[in-house]
C-alpha positions in Angstrom: 8.5 59.8 75.9 11.5 62.1 75.6 13.1 62.6 72.2 16.5 61.0 72.6 18.0 63.1 69.8 17.5 66.3 71.8 20.3 67.4 74.0 19.2 67.9 77.6 20.5 71.0 79.1 20.8 71.6 82.8 19.6 74.8 84.4 22.8 76.3 85.9 20.7 78.4 88.3 18.5 75.6 89.6 19.0 75.4 93.4 21.0 78.6 93.4 20.8 80.3 96.8 21.1 84.1 96.7 22.3 86.2 99.6 20.3 89.1 100.9 22.0 91.7 98.6 21.6 89.5 95.5 17.9 88.8 96.3 17.2 92.6 96.6 18.7 93.0 93.1 16.6 90.2 91.7 13.5 91.6 93.3 14.2 95.1 91.9 14.6 93.7 88.4 11.4 91.8 88.7 9.6 95.0 89.8 11.0 96.9 86.9 13.1 99.3 88.9 15.9 99.0 86.4 15.6 100.3 82.9 17.9 99.7 79.9 20.5 102.3 79.3 20.0 104.1 76.0 23.8 104.0 75.4 24.1 100.4 76.5 26.0 99.2 73.5 28.4 102.1 73.6 29.0 101.7 77.3 29.4 97.9 77.0 32.0 98.4 74.2 33.9 101.0 76.4 34.0 98.5 79.3 35.1 95.7 77.1 37.9 97.8 75.7 38.9 98.8 79.2 39.2 95.1 80.2 41.3 94.4 77.1 43.6 97.3 77.8 44.0 96.2 81.4 44.9 92.6 80.4 47.4 93.9 77.8 49.0 96.2 80.3 49.3 93.3 82.8 51.4 91.3 80.3 55.2 91.5 80.0 57.2 91.3 76.8 60.6 89.8 76.4 63.1 92.0 74.5 66.6 91.7 73.3 68.9 94.6 74.1 72.6 95.3 73.5 74.1 97.0 76.5 77.7 98.3 77.1 79.5 95.8 79.3 80.5 98.5 81.8 76.9 99.8 82.1 75.6 96.3 82.6 78.2 95.6 85.3 77.3 98.9 87.1 73.6 98.0 86.9 74.2 94.5 88.3 76.3 95.9 91.1 73.6 98.4 92.1 70.9 95.7 91.9 73.0 93.4 94.1 73.5 96.1 96.7 69.7 96.6 96.8 69.0 92.8 96.9 67.0 92.8 93.7 67.6 91.0 90.3 69.3 93.3 87.8 66.5 92.7 85.2 64.0 93.9 87.8 66.1 97.1 88.2 66.2 97.6 84.5 62.5 97.1 84.2 61.9 99.6 87.0 64.1 102.2 85.3 62.2 101.8 82.0 58.9 102.1 83.9 59.9 105.2 85.7 61.0 106.8 82.5 57.8 105.8 80.6 55.7 107.3 83.4 57.7 110.6 83.3 59.1 110.1 86.8 62.7 110.1 85.4 64.4 112.3 82.9 66.9 111.3 80.3 69.5 113.7 78.9 70.3 113.0 75.3 
């Protein structure tokens, strides 16, 4: 008789069919061809940080910005001539400057 208080868990890998490449990896692991990396924790932390940085860089952030009306009209006109939204043009200008592809004279 099964204890009804115990939660029954399903094996998520039951019935899983591996392709040829995946099966080769499983066979290699079973044979002991792979060994644990001595710097596993450090390498794992580095990769996790890389993923976090990638996700943060993929985000956009809304900002408020005061702009001279004449400058805004000029930007909107240039954007319209290039068939792009003016906010996209402003974002592109910021990106080019941040990446060092554009210079600013102060």
